[in-house]
TORTITOR-973461 format. One record per residue (C-alpha): residue in one letter; residue number from 1; x, y, z. Coordinates in nm, 3 decimals, always signed. Example, Ala and Ser with C-alpha at 12.3 -4.5 7.8 and 13.67 -1.06 7.14 Angstrom:
REM TORTITOR-973461
rest; nr; px; py; pz
A; 1; +1.230; -0.450; +0.780
S; 2; +1.367; -0.106; +0.714
***
This chain:
REM TORTITOR-973461
rest; nr; px; py; pz
M; 1; -3.059; +2.536; -6.586
E; 2; -3.291; +2.825; -6.769
H; 3; -3.588; +2.709; -6.592
W; 4; -3.549; +2.967; -6.312
H; 5; -3.380; +3.237; -6.474
A; 6; -3.620; +3.531; -6.484
T; 7; -3.646; +3.914; -6.470
G; 8; -3.717; +4.081; -6.106
S; 9; -4.083; +4.081; -6.157
E; 10; -4.097; +3.744; -6.247
I; 11; -3.881; +3.628; -5.962
E; 12; -4.099; +3.818; -5.705
S; 13; -4.420; +3.647; -5.883
R; 14; -4.256; +3.304; -5.820
Q; 15; -4.172; +3.412; -5.446
R; 16; -4.535; +3.488; -5.406
A; 17; -4.645; +3.149; -5.513
E; 18; -4.357; +2.986; -5.308
L; 19; -4.423; +3.196; -4.995
G; 20; -4.818; +3.234; -5.036
E; 21; -4.788; +3.590; -4.965
E; 22; -4.713; +3.934; -5.146
T; 23; -4.386; +4.101; -5.137
L; 24; -4.509; +4.431; -4.956
T; 25; -4.323; +4.787; -4.927
P; 26; -4.232; +4.864; -4.612
G; 27; -4.512; +5.095; -4.545
A; 28; -4.762; +4.818; -4.621
Q; 29; -4.573; +4.574; -4.398
V; 30; -4.590; +4.851; -4.111
R; 31; -4.988; +4.880; -4.189
R; 32; -5.035; +4.522; -4.175
A; 33; -4.852; +4.467; -3.855
L; 34; -5.058; +4.747; -3.709
R; 35; -5.396; +4.575; -3.815
Q; 36; -5.270; +4.248; -3.688
T; 37; -5.166; +4.394; -3.360
R; 38; -5.524; +4.582; -3.320
K; 39; -5.690; +4.262; -3.400
E; 40; -5.490; +4.083; -3.136
L; 41; -5.560; +4.348; -2.890
F; 42; -5.924; +4.364; -2.910
S; 43; -5.995; +3.984; -2.972
R; 44; -6.078; +3.777; -2.679
P; 45; -5.770; +3.668; -2.451
D; 46; -5.681; +3.304; -2.501
W; 47; -5.724; +3.256; -2.111
V; 48; -6.088; +3.359; -2.102
R; 49; -6.185; +3.001; -2.223
L; 50; -5.985; +2.861; -1.914
V; 51; -6.222; +3.030; -1.638
N; 52; -6.461; +2.847; -1.449
A; 53; -6.560; +2.812; -1.080
Q; 54; -6.241; +2.622; -0.994
T; 55; -6.012; +2.880; -1.144
L; 56; -6.218; +3.163; -1.006
R; 57; -6.156; +3.023; -0.641
A; 58; -5.790; +2.958; -0.695
D; 59; -5.733; +3.304; -0.848
L; 60; -5.905; +3.471; -0.562
L; 61; -5.710; +3.312; -0.314
S; 62; -5.401; +3.381; -0.488
G; 63; -5.498; +3.732; -0.547
L; 64; -5.566; +3.773; -0.151
T; 65; -5.165; +3.640; -0.103
G; 66; -5.053; +3.899; -0.359
A; 67; -5.259; +4.159; -0.196
S; 68; -5.093; +4.117; +0.129
L; 69; -4.738; +4.128; -0.027
V; 70; -4.818; +4.440; -0.180
L; 71; -4.870; +4.602; +0.166
P; 72; -4.498; +4.634; +0.269
Q; 73; -4.364; +4.628; -0.075
G; 74; -4.572; +4.928; -0.175
I; 75; -4.441; +5.137; +0.111
A; 76; -4.051; +5.022; +0.043
F; 77; -4.056; +5.064; -0.332
A; 78; -4.206; +5.421; -0.299
A; 79; -3.909; +5.501; -0.052
I; 80; -3.670; +5.348; -0.303
A; 81; -3.796; +5.581; -0.549
G; 82; -3.797; +5.887; -0.341
L; 83; -4.205; +5.919; -0.299
P; 84; -4.426; +5.921; -0.036
P; 85; -4.562; +5.576; +0.049
E; 86; -4.908; +5.588; -0.106
Y; 87; -4.767; +5.597; -0.449
G; 88; -4.620; +5.254; -0.400
F; 89; -4.984; +5.147; -0.386
Y; 90; -5.128; +5.367; -0.673
A; 91; -4.859; +5.184; -0.874
S; 92; -4.989; +4.841; -0.790
I; 93; -5.374; +4.902; -0.868
V; 94; -5.457; +5.055; -1.184
P; 95; -5.135; +4.921; -1.409
T; 96; -5.186; +4.589; -1.240
I; 97; -5.534; +4.571; -1.395
I; 98; -5.439; +4.710; -1.724
A; 99; -5.130; +4.482; -1.773
A; 100; -5.347; +4.177; -1.693
L; 101; -5.610; +4.276; -1.946
F; 102; -5.398; +4.358; -2.226
G; 103; -5.065; +4.143; -2.155
S; 104; -4.949; +3.800; -2.274
S; 105; -4.842; +3.631; -1.950
W; 106; -5.105; +3.461; -1.735
H; 107; -4.888; +3.478; -1.420
A; 108; -4.680; +3.791; -1.439
V; 109; -4.785; +4.059; -1.218
T; 110; -4.716; +4.428; -1.280
G; 111; -4.648; +4.674; -1.036
A; 112; -4.383; +4.888; -0.860
T; 113; -4.060; +4.691; -0.885
T; 114; -3.708; +4.751; -0.680
A; 115; -3.524; +4.783; -1.023
L; 116; -3.749; +5.066; -1.156
S; 117; -3.783; +5.242; -0.833
A; 118; -3.437; +5.263; -0.804
L; 119; -3.374; +5.399; -1.191
V; 120; -3.675; +5.634; -1.128
F; 121; -3.473; +5.803; -0.840
G; 122; -3.157; +5.787; -1.002
A; 123; -3.301; +5.971; -1.307
L; 124; -3.495; +6.232; -1.119
A; 125; -3.303; +6.300; -0.792
G; 126; -3.047; +6.505; -0.969
G; 127; -3.274; +6.775; -1.096
F; 128; -3.554; +6.756; -0.834
V; 129; -3.599; +6.714; -0.448
P; 130; -3.694; +6.371; -0.356
G; 131; -4.059; +6.369; -0.216
S; 132; -4.134; +6.705; -0.339
P; 133; -4.434; +6.811; -0.552
E; 134; -4.216; +6.854; -0.857
F; 135; -4.050; +6.516; -0.800
I; 136; -4.362; +6.339; -0.776
A; 137; -4.531; +6.509; -1.108
A; 138; -4.204; +6.432; -1.266
A; 139; -4.237; +6.060; -1.187
I; 140; -4.584; +6.053; -1.281
S; 141; -4.482; +6.223; -1.619
M; 142; -4.219; +5.968; -1.668
A; 143; -4.471; +5.677; -1.634
F; 144; -4.658; +5.861; -1.934
L; 145; -4.350; +5.862; -2.152
V; 146; -4.238; +5.530; -2.058
G; 147; -4.587; +5.380; -2.155
L; 148; -4.568; +5.600; -2.482
F; 149; -4.212; +5.440; -2.577
Q; 150; -4.320; +5.068; -2.472
L; 151; -4.660; +5.089; -2.662
L; 152; -4.468; +5.204; -2.961
L; 153; -4.237; +4.942; -2.959
G; 154; -4.528; +4.675; -2.903
L; 155; -4.735; +4.811; -3.207
L; 156; -4.437; +4.794; -3.451
R; 157; -4.402; +4.437; -3.331
M; 158; -4.071; +4.489; -3.188
G; 159; -4.105; +4.220; -2.927
T; 160; -3.798; +4.048; -3.002
L; 161; -3.566; +4.357; -2.937
V; 162; -3.496; +4.227; -2.593
D; 163; -3.340; +3.918; -2.714
F; 164; -3.035; +4.101; -2.857
V; 165; -2.932; +4.244; -2.512
S; 166; -2.727; +4.030; -2.294
H; 167; -2.874; +3.907; -1.962
S; 168; -2.544; +4.021; -1.797
V; 169; -2.660; +4.376; -1.850
M; 170; -2.952; +4.329; -1.617
T; 171; -2.738; +4.130; -1.383
G; 172; -2.487; +4.396; -1.350
F; 173; -2.750; +4.664; -1.348
V; 174; -2.944; +4.486; -1.080
T; 175; -2.652; +4.425; -0.858
G; 176; -2.532; +4.780; -0.870
A; 177; -2.889; +4.907; -0.789
A; 178; -2.908; +4.669; -0.509
L; 179; -2.584; +4.792; -0.355
L; 180; -2.714; +5.155; -0.389
I; 181; -3.053; +5.074; -0.259
A; 182; -2.867; +4.904; +0.067
T; 183; -2.656; +5.202; +0.115
S; 184; -2.911; +5.460; +0.079
Q; 185; -3.108; +5.290; +0.363
L; 186; -2.805; +5.307; +0.617
R; 187; -2.903; +5.658; +0.702
H; 188; -3.244; +5.522; +0.835
V; 189; -3.081; +5.215; +0.999
L; 190; -2.847; +5.420; +1.191
N; 191; -3.075; +5.738; +1.205
L; 192; -2.782; +5.954; +1.082
D; 193; -2.762; +6.254; +0.841
L; 194; -2.526; +6.076; +0.569
P; 195; -2.427; +6.192; +0.221
R; 196; -2.604; +6.024; -0.071
P; 197; -2.435; +5.704; -0.172
E; 198; -2.398; +5.791; -0.543
D; 199; -2.076; +5.971; -0.425
P; 200; -1.878; +5.672; -0.254
L; 201; -1.591; +5.863; -0.117
A; 202; -1.805; +6.108; +0.069
F; 203; -2.031; +5.854; +0.181
V; 204; -1.781; +5.625; +0.319
R; 205; -1.628; +5.943; +0.517
G; 206; -1.953; +6.037; +0.646
L; 207; -2.043; +5.679; +0.763
T; 208; -1.715; +5.635; +0.933
L; 209; -1.730; +5.971; +1.135
G; 210; -2.102; +5.909; +1.218
L; 211; -2.099; +5.571; +1.309
P; 212; -2.010; +5.648; +1.687
Q; 213; -2.327; +5.847; +1.687
A; 214; -2.588; +5.583; +1.568
D; 215; -2.927; +5.536; +1.718
L; 216; -2.931; +5.217; +1.880
A; 217; -3.312; +5.193; +1.894
A; 218; -3.324; +5.257; +1.546
V; 219; -3.061; +4.989; +1.444
A; 220; -3.257; +4.761; +1.681
L; 221; -3.569; +4.808; +1.492
S; 222; -3.374; +4.721; +1.149
V; 223; -3.226; +4.411; +1.253
T; 224; -3.568; +4.290; +1.419
A; 225; -3.700; +4.356; +1.078
I; 226; -3.430; +4.166; +0.890
V; 227; -3.422; +3.872; +1.139
V; 228; -3.778; +3.795; +1.141
G; 229; -3.793; +3.834; +0.759
L; 230; -3.516; +3.554; +0.725
L; 231; -3.675; +3.344; +0.988
V; 232; -4.023; +3.338; +0.848
K; 233; -3.877; +3.284; +0.494
R; 234; -3.684; +2.980; +0.634
I; 235; -3.988; +2.851; +0.837
D; 236; -4.216; +2.877; +0.501
R; 237; -4.139; +3.040; +0.178
R; 238; -4.492; +3.081; +0.123
L; 239; -4.551; +3.323; +0.420
P; 240; -4.553; +3.687; +0.356
H; 241; -4.237; +3.732; +0.526
Y; 242; -4.195; +4.113; +0.446
L; 243; -4.545; +4.195; +0.614
V; 244; -4.452; +3.969; +0.932
A; 245; -4.137; +4.121; +0.926
L; 246; -4.285; +4.476; +0.893
L; 247; -4.529; +4.384; +1.166
A; 248; -4.260; +4.303; +1.427
A; 249; -4.060; +4.610; +1.379
T; 250; -4.380; +4.815; +1.427
L; 251; -4.486; +4.636; +1.739
L; 252; -4.117; +4.673; +1.887
G; 253; -4.119; +5.039; +1.767
R; 254; -4.445; +5.110; +1.958
W; 255; -4.293; +4.953; +2.294
L; 256; -3.957; +5.147; +2.245
S; 257; -4.160; +5.450; +2.205
H; 258; -4.342; +5.426; +2.533
E; 259; -3.996; +5.372; +2.685
G; 260; -3.896; +5.720; +2.542
A; 261; -3.731; +5.634; +2.238
Q; 262; -3.772; +5.903; +1.947
L; 263; -3.845; +5.726; +1.639
D; 264; -3.954; +5.855; +1.293
T; 265; -4.257; +5.685; +1.153
V; 266; -4.393; +5.664; +0.813
G; 267; -4.678; +5.887; +0.918
S; 268; -5.043; +5.897; +0.800
I; 269; -5.119; +5.855; +0.440
S; 270; -5.380; +6.112; +0.319
S; 271; -5.533; +5.906; +0.057
V; 272; -5.483; +5.537; -0.048
L; 273; -5.687; +5.520; -0.341
P; 274; -5.576; +5.688; -0.685
V; 275; -5.810; +5.932; -0.836
P; 276; -5.787; +6.028; -1.193
K; 277; -5.548; +6.312; -1.264
M; 278; -5.400; +6.476; -1.557
P; 279; -4.992; +6.413; -1.567
D; 280; -4.804; +6.723; -1.627
L; 281; -4.707; +6.702; -2.003
S; 282; -4.542; +7.057; -2.027
P; 283; -4.277; +7.033; -2.294
G; 284; -4.003; +7.165; -2.060
L; 285; -4.071; +6.877; -1.837
L; 286; -4.091; +6.619; -2.095
R; 287; -3.779; +6.728; -2.250
D; 288; -3.603; +6.723; -1.905
I; 289; -3.695; +6.332; -1.844
V; 290; -3.705; +6.185; -2.194
S; 291; -3.382; +6.021; -2.174
G; 292; -3.434; +5.881; -1.838
S; 293; -3.764; +5.766; -1.952
F; 294; -3.611; +5.588; -2.241
A; 295; -3.375; +5.403; -2.003
V; 296; -3.684; +5.305; -1.788
A; 297; -3.877; +5.176; -2.063
F; 298; -3.594; +4.968; -2.171
V; 299; -3.534; +4.822; -1.836
G; 300; -3.894; +4.754; -1.770
L; 301; -3.948; +4.582; -2.101
L; 302; -3.642; +4.361; -2.008
E; 303; -3.767; +4.306; -1.661
A; 304; -4.135; +4.221; -1.779
V; 305; -4.033; +4.002; -2.073
S; 306; -3.767; +3.812; -1.857
I; 307; -4.027; +3.735; -1.577
A; 308; -4.304; +3.657; -1.823
R; 309; -4.086; +3.403; -2.023
A; 310; -3.972; +3.257; -1.665
M; 311; -4.356; +3.204; -1.558
A; 312; -4.422; +3.074; -1.887
G; 313; -4.174; +2.811; -1.880
K; 314; -4.321; +2.706; -1.574
S; 315; -4.690; +2.692; -1.698
G; 316; -4.619; +2.582; -2.040
Q; 317; -4.803; +2.890; -2.176
M; 318; -4.713; +3.027; -2.526
L; 319; -4.602; +3.381; -2.472
D; 320; -4.644; +3.658; -2.728
G; 321; -4.374; +3.907; -2.677
N; 322; -4.533; +4.191; -2.890
R; 323; -4.861; +4.171; -2.672
E; 324; -4.642; +4.177; -2.374
F; 325; -4.464; +4.499; -2.484
I; 326; -4.818; +4.633; -2.552
G; 327; -4.952; +4.535; -2.198
Q; 328; -4.659; +4.715; -2.022
G; 329; -4.694; +5.033; -2.228
A; 330; -5.084; +5.029; -2.173
A; 331; -5.042; +4.978; -1.793
N; 332; -4.768; +5.273; -1.773
L; 333; -4.949; +5.502; -1.997
V; 334; -5.306; +5.460; -1.839
G; 335; -5.139; +5.453; -1.495
S; 336; -4.991; +5.789; -1.548
F; 337; -5.353; +5.926; -1.543
F; 338; -5.395; +5.752; -1.198
Q; 339; -5.103; +5.899; -1.020
A; 340; -4.887; +5.582; -1.101
Y; 341; -4.502; +5.598; -1.146
P; 342; -4.348; +5.369; -1.382
V; 343; -4.404; +5.017; -1.329
S; 344; -4.302; +4.661; -1.479
A; 345; -4.361; +4.296; -1.390
S; 346; -4.263; +4.203; -1.044
F; 347; -4.052; +3.882; -0.985
T; 348; -4.152; +3.834; -0.629
R; 349; -4.523; +3.909; -0.684
S; 350; -4.525; +3.689; -0.994
A; 351; -4.343; +3.418; -0.840
V; 352; -4.584; +3.429; -0.532
N; 353; -4.886; +3.426; -0.761
Y; 354; -4.789; +3.116; -0.955
D; 355; -4.685; +2.937; -0.628
S; 356; -5.013; +3.007; -0.482
G; 357; -5.197; +2.854; -0.749
A; 358; -5.299; +3.128; -0.981
R; 359; -5.458; +2.998; -1.310
T; 360; -5.540; +3.297; -1.516
P; 361; -5.460; +3.683; -1.496
L; 362; -5.765; +3.730; -1.320
A; 363; -5.553; +3.642; -0.993
A; 364; -5.360; +3.980; -1.061
I; 365; -5.686; +4.189; -1.081
F; 366; -5.813; +4.045; -0.766
S; 367; -5.494; +4.108; -0.585
A; 368; -5.532; +4.493; -0.705
L; 369; -5.892; +4.503; -0.603
L; 370; -5.845; +4.319; -0.271
L; 371; -5.559; +4.574; -0.205
V; 372; -5.815; +4.849; -0.216
A; 373; -6.023; +4.673; +0.021
I; 374; -5.763; +4.614; +0.277
L; 375; -5.601; +4.979; +0.250
L; 376; -5.920; +5.123; +0.330
L; 377; -5.949; +4.909; +0.638
I; 378; -5.617; +4.941; +0.769
A; 379; -5.445; +5.283; +0.626
P; 380; -5.459; +5.456; +0.972
L; 381; -5.222; +5.192; +1.087
F; 382; -4.949; +5.316; +0.879
S; 383; -4.866; +5.590; +1.086
Y; 384; -4.718; +5.359; +1.353
V; 385; -4.473; +5.195; +1.097
P; 386; -4.119; +5.305; +1.184
I; 387; -3.891; +5.413; +0.914
A; 388; -3.596; +5.225; +1.045
G; 389; -3.816; +4.903; +1.043
L; 390; -3.905; +4.975; +0.675
A; 391; -3.529; +5.027; +0.617
G; 392; -3.454; +4.693; +0.734
V; 393; -3.727; +4.527; +0.517
I; 394; -3.570; +4.737; +0.222
L; 395; -3.226; +4.578; +0.315
L; 396; -3.406; +4.242; +0.284
V; 397; -3.546; +4.334; -0.067
A; 398; -3.175; +4.456; -0.174
W; 399; -3.027; +4.132; -0.074
R; 400; -3.290; +3.919; -0.263
L; 401; -3.187; +4.123; -0.571
V; 402; -2.841; +3.985; -0.589
D; 403; -2.815; +3.668; -0.770
F; 404; -2.479; +3.511; -0.644
R; 405; -2.545; +3.200; -0.842
E; 406; -2.587; +3.397; -1.157
I; 407; -2.289; +3.613; -1.113
R; 408; -2.055; +3.324; -1.047
H; 409; -2.195; +3.163; -1.355
I; 410; -2.099; +3.458; -1.560
W; 411; -1.754; +3.487; -1.394
Q; 412; -1.660; +3.098; -1.467
S; 413; -1.806; +3.087; -1.817
S; 414; -1.769; +3.383; -2.019
A; 415; -1.498; +3.661; -2.029
V; 416; -1.715; +3.884; -2.245
E; 417; -2.023; +3.852; -2.049
T; 418; -1.824; +3.927; -1.732
V; 419; -1.702; +4.267; -1.899
I; 420; -2.041; +4.342; -1.973
A; 421; -2.184; +4.282; -1.632
G; 422; -1.886; +4.457; -1.467
A; 423; -1.916; +4.762; -1.705
T; 424; -2.275; +4.774; -1.615
F; 425; -2.222; +4.727; -1.229
F; 426; -1.942; +5.001; -1.213
S; 427; -2.153; +5.250; -1.401
T; 428; -2.456; +5.199; -1.190
V; 429; -2.269; +5.249; -0.873
F; 430; -2.000; +5.532; -0.974
I; 431; -2.170; +5.719; -1.254
S; 432; -2.556; +5.678; -1.282
L; 433; -2.813; +5.425; -1.336
E; 434; -2.941; +5.577; -1.653
F; 435; -2.588; +5.581; -1.790
A; 436; -2.542; +5.213; -1.681
I; 437; -2.826; +5.085; -1.897
Y; 438; -2.700; +5.250; -2.195
T; 439; -2.347; +5.152; -2.135
G; 440; -2.449; +4.765; -2.070
V; 441; -2.677; +4.756; -2.376
I; 442; -2.435; +4.949; -2.610
L; 443; -2.142; +4.744; -2.481
S; 444; -2.337; +4.409; -2.548
L; 445; -2.455; +4.510; -2.907
L; 446; -2.096; +4.597; -3.003
L; 447; -1.942; +4.304; -2.865
F; 448; -2.199; +4.100; -3.042
L; 449; -2.145; +4.293; -3.371
A; 450; -1.782; +4.244; -3.330
R; 451; -1.825; +3.859; -3.311
I; 452; -2.048; +3.844; -3.619
A; 453; -1.832; +4.094; -3.801
Q; 454; -1.566; +3.808; -3.839
P; 455; -1.738; +3.542; -4.075
V; 456; -1.555; +3.245; -4.171
I; 457; -1.530; +3.173; -4.542
A; 458; -1.397; +2.810; -4.582
V; 459; -1.251; +2.661; -4.905
V; 460; -1.438; +2.345; -4.990
A; 461; -1.394; +2.082; -5.236
P; 462; -1.590; +1.730; -5.292
D; 463; -1.529; +1.471; -5.067
P; 464; -1.458; +1.134; -5.276
T; 465; -1.558; +0.932; -4.972
A; 466; -1.883; +1.120; -4.903
P; 467; -2.209; +1.022; -5.088
S; 468; -2.331; +1.292; -5.369
R; 469; -2.112; +1.614; -5.373
H; 470; -2.079; +1.666; -5.023
M; 471; -1.840; +1.944; -4.971
R; 472; -1.604; +1.955; -4.687
S; 473; -1.296; +2.185; -4.578
A; 474; -1.033; +2.121; -4.841
R; 475; -0.746; +2.192; -4.571
L; 476; -0.904; +1.994; -4.277
F; 477; -0.979; +1.690; -4.484
D; 478; -0.657; +1.726; -4.741
L; 479; -0.883; +1.717; -5.028
Q; 480; -0.783; +1.790; -5.408
E; 481; -0.889; +2.106; -5.560
C; 482; -0.970; +2.224; -5.924
P; 483; -0.657; +2.422; -6.013
Q; 484; -0.898; +2.679; -6.197
L; 485; -1.212; +2.670; -5.970
M; 486; -1.212; +2.771; -5.604
I; 487; -1.524; +2.679; -5.400
T; 488; -1.596; +2.870; -5.083
A; 489; -1.872; +2.865; -4.825
M; 490; -1.964; +3.134; -4.617
H; 491; -2.035; +3.051; -4.233
G; 492; -2.227; +3.384; -4.083
P; 493; -2.436; +3.674; -4.230
L; 494; -2.341; +3.878; -4.549
Y; 495; -2.442; +4.206; -4.466
F; 496; -2.280; +4.536; -4.402
G; 497; -2.109; +4.441; -4.081
T; 498; -1.946; +4.202; -4.247
V; 499; -1.839; +4.329; -4.598
E; 500; -1.496; +4.458; -4.506
A; 501; -1.375; +4.131; -4.359
T; 502; -1.518; +3.937; -4.668
R; 503; -1.360; +4.197; -4.902
R; 504; -1.030; +4.099; -4.713
D; 505; -1.067; +3.727; -4.769
F; 506; -1.164; +3.791; -5.145
H; 507; -0.831; +3.988; -5.200
R; 508; -0.626; +3.729; -5.003
F; 509; -0.773; +3.435; -5.218
R; 510; -0.688; +3.656; -5.541
T; 511; -0.350; +3.708; -5.419
E; 512; -0.266; +3.362; -5.305
R; 513; -0.455; +3.161; -5.567
P; 514; -0.403; +3.345; -5.896
S; 515; -0.463; +3.035; -6.104
Q; 516; -0.803; +2.980; -5.962
K; 517; -0.975; +3.260; -6.160
H; 518; -1.319; +3.130; -6.119
I; 519; -1.487; +3.112; -5.775
L; 520; -1.821; +2.952; -5.651
F; 521; -1.915; +3.158; -5.355
M; 522; -2.192; +2.975; -5.150
T; 523; -2.386; +3.193; -4.897
P; 524; -2.554; +3.077; -4.611
S; 525; -2.907; +2.934; -4.694
S; 526; -3.078; +3.190; -4.441
S; 527; -2.877; +3.474; -4.536
E; 528; -3.039; +3.804; -4.612
M; 529; -2.805; +4.038; -4.802
D; 530; -2.824; +4.405; -4.800
L; 531; -2.717; +4.671; -5.051
P; 532; -2.351; +4.700; -4.931
A; 533; -2.295; +4.307; -4.967
A; 534; -2.461; +4.317; -5.318
Q; 535; -2.235; +4.610; -5.408
L; 536; -1.916; +4.398; -5.275
L; 537; -2.050; +4.091; -5.489
V; 538; -2.051; +4.302; -5.787
E; 539; -1.711; +4.461; -5.717
E; 540; -1.579; +4.123; -5.696
A; 541; -1.736; +3.982; -6.016
R; 542; -1.563; +4.271; -6.212
K; 543; -1.232; +4.206; -6.062
R; 544; -1.264; +3.827; -6.158
E; 545; -1.358; +3.928; -6.491
E; 546; -1.065; +4.160; -6.552
A; 547; -0.840; +3.876; -6.452
G; 548; -1.031; +3.636; -6.719
G; 549; -1.207; +3.436; -6.452
S; 550; -1.579; +3.484; -6.298
L; 551; -1.764; +3.496; -5.980
H; 552; -2.086; +3.263; -5.943
L; 553; -2.315; +3.267; -5.648
K; 554; -2.484; +2.967; -5.466
I; 555; -2.796; +3.105; -5.280
G; 556; -3.046; +2.939; -5.065
S; 557; -3.377; +3.082; -5.136
L; 558; -3.612; +3.267; -5.379
R; 559; -3.627; +3.528; -5.117
A; 560; -3.259; +3.577; -5.154
L; 561; -3.264; +3.571; -5.537
N; 562; -3.531; +3.860; -5.497
K; 563; -3.303; +4.079; -5.315
L; 564; -3.011; +4.023; -5.569
A; 565; -3.250; +4.109; -5.853
R; 566; -3.370; +4.413; -5.664
F; 567; -3.003; +4.529; -5.592
H; 568; -2.912; +4.449; -5.988
V; 569; -2.666; +4.175; -5.885
V; 570; -2.836; +3.930; -6.108
K; 571; -2.826; +4.199; -6.403
T; 572; -2.456; +4.270; -6.353
L; 573; -2.320; +3.891; -6.315
G; 574; -2.575; +3.735; -6.550
R; 575; -2.836; +3.525; -6.499
S; 576; -2.613; +3.217; -6.570
R; 577; -2.401; +3.297; -6.281
V; 578; -2.665; +3.264; -5.979
H; 579; -2.752; +2.963; -5.880
L; 580; -2.984; +2.783; -5.636
S; 581; -2.778; +2.456; -5.621
K; 582; -2.418; +2.378; -5.622
R; 583; -2.489; +2.110; -5.877
D; 584; -2.618; +2.340; -6.136
A; 585; -2.351; +2.597; -6.071
I; 586; -2.075; +2.345; -6.110
A; 587; -2.229; +2.225; -6.441
E; 588; -2.251; +2.577; -6.550
I; 589; -1.876; +2.665; -6.466
I; 590; -1.674; +2.380; -6.582
P; 591; -1.742; +2.441; -6.955
D; 592; -1.620; +2.781; -6.907
L; 593; -1.282; +2.664; -6.788
D; 594; -0.967; +2.679; -6.976
P; 595; -0.949; +2.359; -7.202
E; 596; -0.558; +2.356; -7.219
I; 597; -0.540; +2.337; -6.832
C; 598; -0.796; +2.063; -6.815
R; 599; -0.635; +1.875; -7.079
T; 600; -0.313; +1.821; -6.844
C; 601; -0.530; +1.825; -6.510
Q; 602; -0.496; +1.544; -6.299
A; 603; -0.755; +1.638; -6.035
R; 604; -1.066; +1.548; -6.214
I; 605; -1.263; +1.589; -5.889
F; 606; -1.613; +1.690; -6.078
R; 607; -1.840; +1.441; -6.274
E; 608; -1.834; +1.688; -6.546
C; 609; -1.445; +1.676; -6.576
A; 610; -1.545; +1.374; -6.762
R; 611; -1.658; +1.567; -7.062
Q; 612; -1.353; +1.810; -7.067
P; 613; -1.051; +1.761; -7.286
G; 614; -0.796; +1.526; -7.171
A; 615; -1.047; +1.314; -6.991
E; 616; -0.992; +0.989; -7.163
E; 617; -0.622; +1.014; -7.120
A; 618; -0.642; +1.075; -6.749
Q; 619; -0.859; +0.755; -6.729
A; 620; -0.625; +0.555; -6.919
E; 621; -0.342; +0.658; -6.679
D; 622; -0.572; +0.598; -6.364
Q; 623; -0.383; +0.267; -6.237
T; 624; -0.628; +0.197; -5.966
G; 625; -0.917; +0.196; -6.197
K; 626; -1.140; +0.380; -5.946
P; 627; -1.317; +0.704; -6.092
S; 628; -1.166; +1.049; -5.971
E; 629; -1.492; +1.212; -5.895
S; 630; -1.688; +1.229; -5.589
***
């Protein structure tokens, strides 16, 4: 029994021997994590060894396909974000290259996305006029802050952070954003001056009153873009249906213009290539956009990691979440110095990249470089693109955002997830996109904490029919219990969030089972106790001792033992009352039981009971001749 009892320093030494590493202070752990991250960042990427003539050819062809996809997407996403069309291209050049070099995924492609474009517009439109120089400067400065937040999370190795956010948050947010994007384009589809869709009542009233004055030429262009896009996609999903749809609407627009129709166009693009430019980092501006920037950073990481995992699931690649955080942060941070607004991984571009045969991140880099070459050739033609046709393409994008299958699955399978998705959706539509993200994330975390804050503490006893000392629920299996010793097994973590529920269970046990003065409390093998949990154990031990009993702990690892020693639990309870196995625990407890009660006890459920007073008499009275121990 005494072979493992030791002081805190001895325990730490043994733990270091067991784990093969030193017990580090939090500061040392952070420094080690930063060194490891720096080593990973500047080491040769794992995909470099895959590059050969065959992969280069495949990546080049895939890059060409991806570049053609950016042409309509860049204009559409910039319009959603409230920016001039060229900023959609800026966001798909330098950030794409940086994310490919510093990220982890081989196939995810970073650039402007629908969700982030809508979120940027929602975060800035209240304080700036969309399309104005101030709005553009704020969007670029937001990319700087977004990159800073994401890079910091990656350097601190918080890549698993997104695992704790329910997927329903993104489902609700994206569905709400899709509705807002679609309604925001109706003014261009109908060529009407409509209120903003963020005020639903005013928007519906304006739409109802203005519908008779709709411009039929604009409606025809939008419908043409939608129909052509759907048909092309139906013929072959690999074809650039957005580009073909926009081309068809542009040709129809030119014909209608010759017939006398007055149609607004995207207009000429002054510069299709981003130039190095310092973002506006004035304290006043950064203070105004910091809250929205954090929301954009969080959504961007959720989007990027989700897409990267989906691509890794197809390719079999091992993904590094921390490196993906760093790649996204670097893409936004560096991109802000090249006039890019916040970016993330694009599901459409990533899926097309993988489906078109990309083998390494060079495909994303090729797509950015080829995009530059294509833009230099065709930039003057953008002046002919009708805004109504572009609105039709954006409606297609919004429709693709809504995952009806996932919504139906959430509705049918989980009431909790339905509440999370619904709250996020309604906050997106009726309050703001920024507030919706916080609502969904906080709600999902609260519901998660509420579930794990109710641990199950089962009363167990040895099962005579099971081998060894296997413990089962005494109530479910109708097992005999020791009249003096109560054995409990906790299912769930023991930490500050479960302390109150555990305290109530302890109180109930003392009240309902006063004769079982001794208790063996078995914690989960993976349990990591914190200070409030340790204080609860000390409190319960004192109450048991005052009643003439004791509290014994069965823990699962030397790491947990180290923490208990650090929190002075081992010192308070005594070394003989903290155990690594239930066999040792029972052997230690039985001799301390009241011998007079043992003398008349008929349960005798432990092997150690054979050495207690009255054992010979109980054996003689056993008419079956079977041992009463497990």
